[in-house]
C-alpha positions as CSV (number, residue, x, y, z in Angstrom):
1,M,5.2,18.1,6.1
2,P,2.9,16.7,8.8
3,E,3.0,13.0,9.0
4,S,-1.2,13.3,9.3
5,T,-1.6,14.9,6.6
6,L,-0.5,11.9,4.4
7,D,-2.5,8.4,5.3
8,I,-1.1,6.1,2.3
9,A,-1.5,3.4,4.2
10,G,-5.3,4.1,4.9
11,L,-5.4,4.4,1.0
12,V,-3.4,1.5,0.1
13,R,-6.4,-0.6,3.2
14,T,-9.5,0.6,1.6
15,L,-8.1,-0.4,-2.2
16,V,-7.0,-4.1,-1.2
17,E,-9.4,-5.0,1.4
18,P,-12.4,-5.4,-1.3
19,I,-10.0,-7.9,-3.2
20,I,-9.2,-10.3,-0.1
21,E,-11.0,-13.0,1.2
22,H,-9.6,-12.9,4.7
23,E,-10.1,-9.3,5.7
24,E,-9.1,-10.3,9.0
25,D,-5.6,-11.2,8.1
26,L,-4.5,-7.7,6.3
27,D,-2.2,-5.5,7.7
28,V,-1.0,-2.2,6.4
29,V,2.1,-0.5,8.1
30,Q,3.2,2.9,6.9
31,S,6.6,3.8,8.1
32,E,8.7,6.9,6.9
33,N,12.5,7.4,6.6
34,E,14.8,10.0,7.2
35,D,14.7,11.4,3.7
36,G,11.0,11.8,3.8
37,D,10.2,8.6,1.9
38,I,7.1,6.7,3.1
39,L,6.9,2.5,3.0
40,V,3.9,0.7,2.8
41,E,3.9,-2.7,3.5
42,V,1.0,-4.9,3.2
43,R,0.9,-8.7,4.7
44,V,-2.5,-10.7,3.7
45,N,-3.3,-14.4,4.4
46,D,-1.1,-16.6,2.1
47,E,-4.4,-17.6,-0.1
48,D,-4.7,-13.8,-0.6
49,T,-1.0,-13.0,-2.0
50,G,-2.0,-13.8,-5.5
51,K,-5.1,-11.8,-5.4
52,V,-3.0,-8.6,-4.8
53,I,-0.5,-9.2,-7.2
54,G,-3.0,-10.2,-9.8
55,R,-2.2,-10.8,-12.9
56,Q,1.0,-10.4,-14.2
57,G,1.3,-7.6,-11.3
58,R,-1.6,-5.3,-12.8
59,V,-3.3,-5.1,-9.1
60,I,0.0,-4.3,-7.2
61,K,1.2,-1.9,-10.2
62,A,-2.0,0.0,-10.0
63,V,-1.9,0.4,-5.6
64,R,1.5,1.6,-6.3
65,T,0.3,4.0,-8.9
66,L,-2.4,5.6,-6.7
67,A,-0.5,5.7,-3.8
68,R,2.5,7.5,-5.7
69,A,-0.3,9.5,-7.4
70,S,-1.7,10.8,-4.0
71,A,1.6,11.6,-2.6
72,T,3.1,13.9,-5.6
73,R,1.0,16.9,-4.2
74,D,3.6,16.6,-1.4
75,N,6.3,15.8,-3.6
76,V,6.9,12.5,-1.2
77,H,8.0,9.0,-2.9
78,V,5.9,6.7,-1.8
79,D,6.6,2.7,-2.3
80,V,4.4,-0.3,-1.7
81,E,5.8,-3.8,-0.5
82,I,3.8,-6.7,-0.1
83,V,5.5,-9.3,2.8
84,E,5.4,-12.2,3.6
């Protein structure tokens, strides 16, 4: 599977950007391990962390669900984490 076919980081950025106030502090990094699993790390301003997590984690759960759903066609596991 070519790495360029899955731009999960772009998807996550598109989903998170409208939610936060400090867009200049948004950093989304995608990495792939030796098994082919994808890890997407999201860094936001401390003031925006709660908005990205949402009440009872609903927003980040929805972002994770969409990221995983977009990768199921290629049979790839995706994990989205908020990094402080």
